[in-house]
C-alpha positions in Angstrom: -3.9 22.0 -8.2 -5.7 21.4 -11.5 -6.3 17.7 -12.1 -7.2 17.8 -15.8 -10.7 16.6 -17.6 -12.1 13.5 -16.2 -12.0 12.1 -19.6 -7.8 12.5 -19.5 -7.7 9.8 -16.8 -8.6 7.1 -18.9 -5.8 7.6 -21.2 -3.0 7.3 -18.4 -3.9 3.8 -17.3 -2.8 0.6 -19.0 -5.3 -0.4 -21.9 -8.6 -2.1 -21.0 -8.5 -0.6 -17.6 -11.0 2.1 -17.0 -10.8 5.1 -14.8 -13.2 7.4 -12.8 -11.9 10.3 -11.2 -13.7 12.4 -8.8 -13.0 15.8 -7.5 -14.0 14.6 -4.1 -15.3 11.5 -2.4 -15.7 10.0 0.7 -13.0 7.2 -0.1 -11.8 5.6 -3.3 -12.3 2.5 -1.7 -16.1 3.3 -0.8 -16.4 4.1 -4.5 -14.9 0.8 -5.8 -17.1 -1.3 -3.3 -20.2 0.3 -4.3 -19.4 -0.1 -7.7 -19.4 -4.0 -7.3 -23.1 -3.9 -6.3 -24.3 -1.9 -9.5 -22.1 -4.6 -11.6 -19.2 -2.4 -12.6 -16.7 -4.0 -14.8 -13.7 -4.5 -13.6 -10.8 -3.7 -13.8 -11.5 0.1 -13.0 -9.2 2.9 -11.1 -11.0 5.2 -9.1 -9.1 8.3 -8.2 -10.0 11.5 -6.2 -8.8 14.8 -5.6 -10.0 14.7 -2.0 -11.3 12.6 0.2 -13.4 13.7 3.1 -13.5 10.1 4.7 -10.2 8.5 3.8 -9.1 5.7 6.1 -6.3 3.6 6.5 -5.6 0.2 8.1 -7.7 -1.0 10.9 -10.4 2.2 10.2 -7.4 4.8 11.1 -8.5 8.3 9.3 -6.2 9.1 6.1 -5.6 12.7 5.9 -6.6 13.6 2.3 -6.0 17.2 1.2 -5.6 18.0 -2.6 -2.0 17.8 -3.8 -1.8 13.9 -2.8 -2.9 10.8 -4.8 -5.9 8.8 -3.6 -6.8 5.6 -5.6 -8.5 2.3 -5.6 -7.9 -0.4 -8.2 -10.7 -2.9 -8.4 -10.3 -6.2 -9.9 -11.7 -9.7 -9.7 -9.2 -12.5 -9.9 -9.9 -16.1 -10.3 -8.5 -17.0 -7.0 -9.0 -18.4 -3.6 -8.8 -16.0 -0.2 -6.4 -18.0 1.1 -3.9 -17.0 -2.4 -4.1 -13.5 -1.3 -1.3 -13.8 1.6 1.5 -12.1 -0.8 -0.7 -9.5 -2.4 -0.2 -6.7 0.2 3.8 -7.2 -0.2 3.2 -7.1 -3.7 1.3 -3.8 -3.8 4.3 -2.5 -1.7 7.0 -3.2 -4.1 4.5 -1.3 -7.0 4.5 1.6 -4.4 8.1 1.5 -4.4 8.4 1.3 -7.9 6.4 4.4 -8.1 8.5 6.5 -5.3 12.0 5.5 -7.3 10.0 6.7 -10.7 8.9 9.8 -9.5 13.1 10.5 -8.5 13.4 9.1 -4.8 16.7 7.4 -4.4 16.5 3.6 -4.5 18.4 2.9 -1.4 16.2 5.3 0.8 12.7 3.8 -0.3 12.2 0.6 1.9 9.2 -1.9 2.5 7.8 -2.0 6.3 5.9 -5.0 7.1 2.8 -5.6 6.8 2.4 -3.5 3.9 3.6 0.4 4.2 6.3 2.0 2.3 9.2 4.2 3.7 11.1 7.0 2.0 14.4 7.8 4.3 12.9 5.5 7.1 9.5 7.9 7.3 6.1 6.6 6.0 5.0 7.8 2.7 2.3 6.1 1.7 -0.7 4.1 2.8 -2.2 0.8 1.7 -6.1 -0.9 2.4 -6.5 -3.9 0.4 -10.2 -5.3 1.2 -11.7 -8.4 -0.8 -15.1 -10.7 -0.6 -15.4 -14.2 -1.4 -18.4 -16.0 -2.9 -19.2 -20.0 -2.3 -16.2 -22.0 -1.9 -14.2 -19.2 -0.6 -13.5 -17.8 -4.2 -13.0 -13.9 -4.7 -15.6 -12.1 -5.5 -13.4 -9.2 -5.8 -10.5 -7.1 -4.6 -10.1 -3.6 -4.1 -6.6 -2.3 -3.6 -6.6 1.2 -2.1 -3.6 3.1 -2.1 -2.5 6.9 -1.2 0.6 8.2 -1.8 2.2 11.4 -0.1 3.3 13.3 -2.6 3.1 17.0 -1.2 1.3 16.8 2.0 2.0 14.7 5.1 0.7 14.5 9.0 2.9 16.4 10.9 1.2 14.3 14.3 1.3 10.7 12.4 2.1 7.5 14.7 4.9 6.6 12.9 6.9 9.4 11.3 5.6 10.8 7.9 7.3 12.3 4.8 6.4 13.2 1.3 8.0 13.1 -2.4 8.5 16.9 -2.1 9.9 16.9 1.2 12.2 14.1 0.2 13.4 15.2 -3.3 12.7 19.1 -3.3 10.2 18.8 -6.5 6.9 19.1 -6.7 5.4 16.1 -8.1 2.3 15.9 -10.5 -0.6 13.8 -9.5 -1.3 12.7 -12.6 2.1 11.3 -13.6 2.3 9.4 -10.3 -1.2 7.9 -11.0 0.2 6.7 -14.7 3.4 5.2 -13.1 1.7 3.2 -10.4 -1.1 2.0 -12.6 1.1 0.7 -15.2 3.9 -0.6 -12.3 0.9 -2.3 -10.3 -0.9 -3.6 -13.4 2.6 -5.5 -14.7 2.8 -6.8 -11.2 -0.4 -8.4 -11.1 -0.4 -9.5 -14.2 3.0 -11.2 -13.7 1.9 -12.3 -10.1 1.9 -16.2 -9.2 0.3 -16.6 -5.6 1.3 -19.8 -5.0 5.1 -19.6 -6.1 6.0 -16.9 -3.3 9.5 -17.3 -2.9 10.8 -14.5 -5.7 8.2 -12.0 -4.7 9.1 -12.5 -1.2 12.7 -12.4 -1.9 12.6 -9.3 -3.6 10.8 -7.7 -0.9 12.9 -8.6 1.7 16.1 -7.1 -0.1 14.5 -3.7 0.2 12.9 -4.1 3.8 13.2 -1.8 6.8 14.3 -3.2 10.0 15.2 -6.5 10.0 18.1 -7.4 12.3 17.1 -4.8 14.6 15.2 -4.3 18.2 11.5 -2.8 17.4 8.4 -2.2 19.2 5.6 -4.5 18.5 2.0 -3.6 18.6 -0.4 -6.8 18.3 -3.1 -8.6 19.9 -3.8 -5.6 22.0 -0.3 -5.6 23.6 3.1 -3.7 23.4 6.4 -5.5 23.5 10.0 -5.5 22.0 11.4 -7.6 19.9 14.3 -8.5 17.2 12.8 -8.8 13.7 14.5 -11.6 12.1 12.6 -11.9 8.8 9.5 -12.2 6.8 8.6 -15.5 5.8 7.3 -16.6 2.4 3.9 -16.8 3.7 4.1 -13.4 4.5 4.3 -14.1 8.4 6.8 -12.0 10.5 9.1 -13.9 12.5 10.7 -12.2 15.5 12.5 -12.9 18.4 11.4 -11.7 21.8 13.9 -10.2 24.6 13.7 -13.8 26.5 15.1 -15.2 23.2 11.8 -17.2 22.1 10.7 -16.7 18.5 7.5 -16.3 17.7 5.7 -15.5 14.0 3.0 -12.8 13.4 0.5 -12.3 10.9 -0.8 -8.8 12.1 0.3 -5.8 13.9 2.6 -3.0 13.8 6.3 -2.2 13.6 7.8 0.9 15.2 11.0 2.3 15.4 13.1 1.5 18.3 12.1 2.7 22.0 14.4 5.8 22.7 16.1 3.6 25.4 16.1 0.4 23.8 
């Protein structure tokens, strides 16, 4: 698939935002992190046609064949690391906006805790946020890595996957998807109030997946079943164990209910 001249990509992002396009790289998050050490001015997007070593959360490999969107956004906000709890939810909503803008049905696109976006209850994106703190725990930089399944998706993924083409029967242009995503994420970050979490989390909960249902949870090296109650304003997942005890998680993975559960 032809990606277009590298110079064209800068026209797709919001004004004041630079774009670097690479036909192939190890990972766009790696490019963004390396750019920090060279003094690259932010904000800037790094976009790749393919990744040879794409990765997701917990260093899981991310299949990165040509035709999907692989990109990372580097920015330097004046925030404390403690202010970033809701950033994954903001990014998930921007990805959801993008899928809807590409023709997916609003009701079919849901956000799954902590930062996945599903189409028809199948995973269609990956989000990897990395940051660094300087003195006083002020953020030095933030990298938001995003992969969108536009054409391809892994058949053997741990959580069932899909693509925009599989769900809409339309082939989606990578540049079009990037333009929608870059503008949507930019607008959401510009309006973001990290310490006023209620509105953002209310919007996320309105399109969330699995709440009120029994799910399989992988957390802290354990696997157990619990009913999802809600996601709190601080990003914690509140759930009820099968023995009736409630607990709150801040890290882990949620899967579809067990076949016999």
